N, C-alpha and C positions, 0 to 999 in steps of 0.2 A: 479430476477437477477439484480445486480447492476454493473455498469462499472465505474471505477475511474481512474483518471490520478494521477500518483505518480512521485515525483522527489526524487531520492535516493542519499544519501551521504554515500558511503562505507567507511570502516575502521574508524568508529567513536568509541568513548569511550563507548557509550551505544546504545542499540536498543530502539528507541523512535520516536514518532510522534512529529515533531517540530511545525507544523501548516500548514498554506497555503503558497504556492510558486507560485504566478501568478494564473494560472487555475488548479494547481495540489496540492496534499497534499505532504508536505516535510517529508521524513522519514530518520532518521539516522540509519545505521546498522553497527554492529561491523565487519561483514564479509568483506573481501577484494573483489574487483571487478575482480577476476580472476577465470577462469574455471567454471563460473556459480555459484560460491559460494554465491555471493550477491543475485542472483535471488532465490536460494534455501532458504536463510535466510529470504528474503522478504516474500515468501510464508508461511514459518513457523511462522514468526512474525504476519502476518495478520491473519492466522488461529487461533493463540492463542488469539490475541486481540479481534477478532470477534466471538470467540467460534464456529468455523466451522472446518470441516476436511480439511486437506491440499489439497485434491483432488477438493475441491470447489473453490480454488483459481487458476485462469487460467491466464497466461501471454499472452495477446493478441498481444501486440506489444512492442518492445524496449528491446529485449534480450541482446543487447550489448550497450545499451544506459542508461544514468541515468534517462531519461524520459521514463516512461513505462505506458502502458494501461493495466489495470487489470480487469478481469471479476470475480465477486464473485457470485457463484451460491447459491441459497437458501436464500438470504437476499434481503430485499428491500433497496432502496437508503437511506431511513430514518434510517434503522438499521445500515448501514455502517457509515453514518454520525454521529450517536450517539456513535458508537463504537470507532471511530477514532478521532473525533474532539470535543467530549464532554468536557466541557459544552458549548463551543462556536459553537454549531452546527447550521449553517444556510446553506441551500443548495446553492451551487454555481456551477461554471463551472467545478470544480474538480470532481463532481459526476454528471454523466449524464445518 
């Protein structure tokens, strides 16, 4: 199980991982930040990027914030790092 901090930019042109944002991973999503659409899009994006089912992505904190704490069941911190920040994967405060 891995826990990561993410910083979300909603209503972007593309769904993509931008890189690091302080102690978080910055992710741009096309979905708007209304009625949980960005949270749903984030879970789907992470599930696809990390090749895990959506049910393995759990929003621990930050339901109504751009800064979120996400738990990913079934993957190690190394797997998450490789899946999101490759090829510049070095473990930092974003993954704890």
